[in-house]
N, C-alpha and C positions, 0 to 999 in steps of 0.2 A: 919572830913568830907572833908575839903579843900584838905588835902594831898591825901586822897583816890581818889577824883575826878581828881586831877592833874595826879596821877599815872595811873588812868584808861584811861584818854585821851592819855597819853604817850603809854600805852600798845596797844591801838587801832591804833594809828599812826604807831607804829612799825609793827604791824601785816599787815595792808593793804599796807604799803610801801614795804614789803618783798613779792615780787610777787611769789616766789617759795612757801613760806609758805601759801599764800592765795590760790594758785592753789591746793596744796596738801590737805589742811585742809578744805577749803570752797567749792571749785569748784569740786574736785574729786568725792565726794559722789553724788553730783547733776548730774555730767556727767555719772556716773555709772548707776544711776536710769533711766535716759533718754535712755541709750543704752540697759540696761537689760529689761526695760519695754516693748520693742517691742517683746521680746520673750515670755512674759507671758500675753499678752493682751487678749488672747482668752481662757484662762484656769482658773481653780479654785483650791484653796488650802483650805482645812478644811472648805469648805462651803462658802468661800468668794472669790471674784475675785482675781486671783493670783497677779495682778498688785497692788491691794490695800494692800495685804500682803507684797509684795515687798517694797512698799512705807514705811510701818511701819519698815521693816527690815533696810531700808536705813536711816531712822531717828535714829534707834539704832546705826547703823554704824557711822553716823555723830557724835553722842554723844561720842562714843569711840575714833573716829579719832580726834575729836577736843579736848576733855578733856583729854583723856588718852595719846594718841600719841603726840598731840601738846604740852601738858604741860611737858611731860617727856623730849622730845627733846629740848624744849626751855630752861628748867632749866639746863640740862646737858651742853648745849653749853654755856650758860651764866656763869655757874660755872667754867668750864674749861678755858674760856677766861678771867676770873677774874672780870667779870661784877658784879656778886653777891657779891664778896668780897668788891668791891668799893661801891656798894649799901649799904652794911652792915655798912660802915663807915660814912654814911650820916645820917641826922636826921630822915629818913624814917623808921618807925617801921616795924619789920618783918611781923607782923599781917596785917598791911595796905598793904604791898607789895603783900602778898598772896591773900588778899581780892580783890585787883585790878586785879591781873592775873585771878582770878576766875570770876570776873565781866566781864572781856574782853572775856573770854571763853564763858560765858553765852550769851553775845551779839552776838558773831559769830554763836553759835549753834542755837539761836533763829531765827536769820535771815535765816540761812540755812534751818531750818524747815519750815519757811514760804515759801521759794522759792520751796522747794520740794513739798509741798502740792499744790502750785499754778501751777507748771509745771505738776504735776500729773493730776490735773483737766483739764488743757489746752490740754495736749497730749493724755491722756488715760481715761479721764472722771472718775477719782477716786473720792471718796466721801470725803467731809470734815467731821471732827469729830463732832458729835452732842454735846458732852460735851467738849467745848473748854477749860473750866477751868481745867479739868483733864489733858488735853494735856499740858497746861501751867505749871501745877504742875510737870509733868513728864520732861519737858524741864529743869526746875530748878533742880529737883532731879537728873536727869541724868548728868547735868553739874557738880554738886557738887560731885556725886559719882565717876565719871570717872576722874575728876580732882584730887581727893584724891588718886586714884589708880596711876595716872600719877606721882604725887609727890613721892609716895612710890617707884615706879620703878626707878625714877631719882636718888634716893639715892643709888641704887645698880649698876648703870651703871658708869663705871670708865672713859671712854674717850668720847670726843665730836665726834670723827670720827666713833665710833661704836654705837652711840646713835640711829641713824635711823635704822640700821640693827637689833639691839636688839629689838627695839620697834615693827618693822614690823614682826619679827619672832613670837612675841606674838600676835599682833593685827590681822594679816590676818588669821591664823588658828582659832582664837577665833571667828572672824566674819563669817568664812565659817561654822564652826560647829554650830553657834548660829542661822543661817538662815538669815543673813543679805542680802544674794544675791539670795534668793528665796527658792526653794524647799528644804525641809529637809527630807531625807529618808536614815538614816545611820544605820550601824550595831550596835548591842547592846553596844559594847565596846565604840564606838564613841559617842553614845547617852548618855552613863553614864558620859562621860567627859563633854559633852555639858550641862548636868543637873547641873554641878558644876560651870558653868561659869556665871558671872554676866550679860553678854550681852544677853544671851538667855532669861533670865528672864526679863530684861529691855524691850526687844522686845515684850515679852508676855504682859507686861503692856501697851505698846503703841498700840498693836493690840486690847486689851480690851477697851482702851479708844477711839480709833479711829473707830473701826469697830463694837464692841459689845455694845457700850454705857455703859461701866462698869467703875465705879470709881476705881482709883488705889488701894484704901484700901480694895476693894473686893478681891484682890489677895495678902493677907498678906505674903504668902510664898515668892512670887517673890520680894516684897518690902524688906523683911527681908534679903534675899540672897544678893541683890544688896547693901543694907546698910551695911551688914557684910563685904563684900569685900571692900567697901569704908572705913570702920573703920579699917580694916586690913592695908590698904594702909596708912592711917593717922598714925597708931601706928608705922609702919615701918619707915615712914618719921620722926617721932618724935625721933626715936632711931638712925637712920643712916644718916639723911640728914645733909649736911655740906655746908657752904657758901664758903669754901676754895676749890681750885682745887685739885682733887685727883691725877692727873698726873703732875709731875713737871719736 
């Protein structure tokens, strides 16, 4: 436990001291919500105020941006710069290291979610979720699921220079198709792709908990799809992840 807490504090210091990382992972989804909210403040989507649906979408985007993108880029950069190799030679167990990085991701995403709901209430009079415990569960579930996917993707990326490009090629289309940025009205082919994406189903879970007062386990299909993607990422990481730089 002492090693875990020490590494968790280190991960948090590194995150907040890296201003570029803090802006991209923590502030960017918040900024997008504030800007996009002004376009949707007077409309409705599937029976709910559009800005409330947008808020749920941005919570989903925050989970993917923080857990998936942040974890993938961080691991690739640390691996290629030899940081992971040096960490592996210390007494810090691999499991503790990954638990600490997951814990750091959870802290960042939880803070981001609180800020999103607070700003939504302040600027656009969005509602707070009636079932706060369901939202807390989804924050934890989303952090674990998208972090697992991030570790899996990191095992496929070969260079630190290409990490951000590869991650955004995956993240941004997924966020667009999944409805993170608002209205979803796509052709059948794109809708079929969206149905297979974990982010779409995670956003559905957030909408259910935040707007429909539904417990996450009332939508077992969405839970199963997100969990299946997380498991696939973990299996890929177990087979392909390495602590050694891939480019020499």
